[in-house]
C-alpha angles and dihedrals in degrees: 000000000000118000118173105199093177095065110117140189134184131243107237091214106051104006093242111162112234122201127200091241089062092057095062146318125288091251090061095040092046098059116114122233122233090261095053100036093107095044110117099180120082113271139177122252113221113235126188124195116205104155135057118218092202106054093013093232111159121194138126128314091245089060091062093054097060097067128237121320115244112289091231092060094047099045103038102039118357099050093049091048093051093047090051091049089050090054091050090052093051096247110185094224145305091291094053120101109250116240118258095256092053092049090054090048092050091051088049091054090049094047100080091041088057092050099253117154122263093252092058091049092048093050091051090052089048091053089052089053094049093043089056091049093048095044110023118201107259093209094058126086122223093269094050092045092051092048091051092049090051091049093053093043093049092052092047092052093047095054097038090052089053090051092056090076090072100019115106098180107098091207089082090058087057090047094051090047092054092047091050089051090053090048091052096247094137099172093048090046093056091045094055093044089053091049089050091053091049095051104029123103092183125129119292095255091065090052089051091048092051091048091053091047090053090056092045092048088065089063111083093205099063099076097104097036118118120253091244092053091047095051100033109031093159091055090053091050092050090054090052092049092047090050092052092049091051090051091051091048091051 
């Protein structure tokens, strides 16, 4: 077994040097995987660093391979912006672990500075949006939560729209159309759904779904409706009727 404990990488946020020995003990790093369990010759265990124990930034392993971002960018703009965002999210203090949605948003802010493509940045912002929806911040009121959702959603749309210039997969047209519908950009939503229908070679049911979403996007009251209720309104009504019948029978 080969374990190089002197290998180091750099946190892109604060420049802290991370060594392999700080990630875990040799007993953990020395365990074989199922694929290498029968390997008798010495081999190298792959280790990926994605979190910094100093500034508590958590991103992707590729972020830690690019080196630190210029100190001027971090100190004069980026650090202040992140601290303000942490205050808006009700972060307990600098030693507190940031919530999942904020970690995704931080990695999304770092992404273009590290040279990642627009699609990667947009998907990170989208993960921040969904993480906030799945696990809302308990310290935020309804107004603050809605503002934060809109901030994440707006950033995701901006970068995913940029990626469409080189993106050939029509699924991203569908994705941007759905995000615009959630944002309330009804005209843009219909435009991207129509472009998806024009370019897509997907099965017929996806074409039908996009057509229904185009019609629903024209209605200003469908923004918070579930996808199942949007695509299958009759199914949702049947569930309601069945529920009422069960209540009457009880």
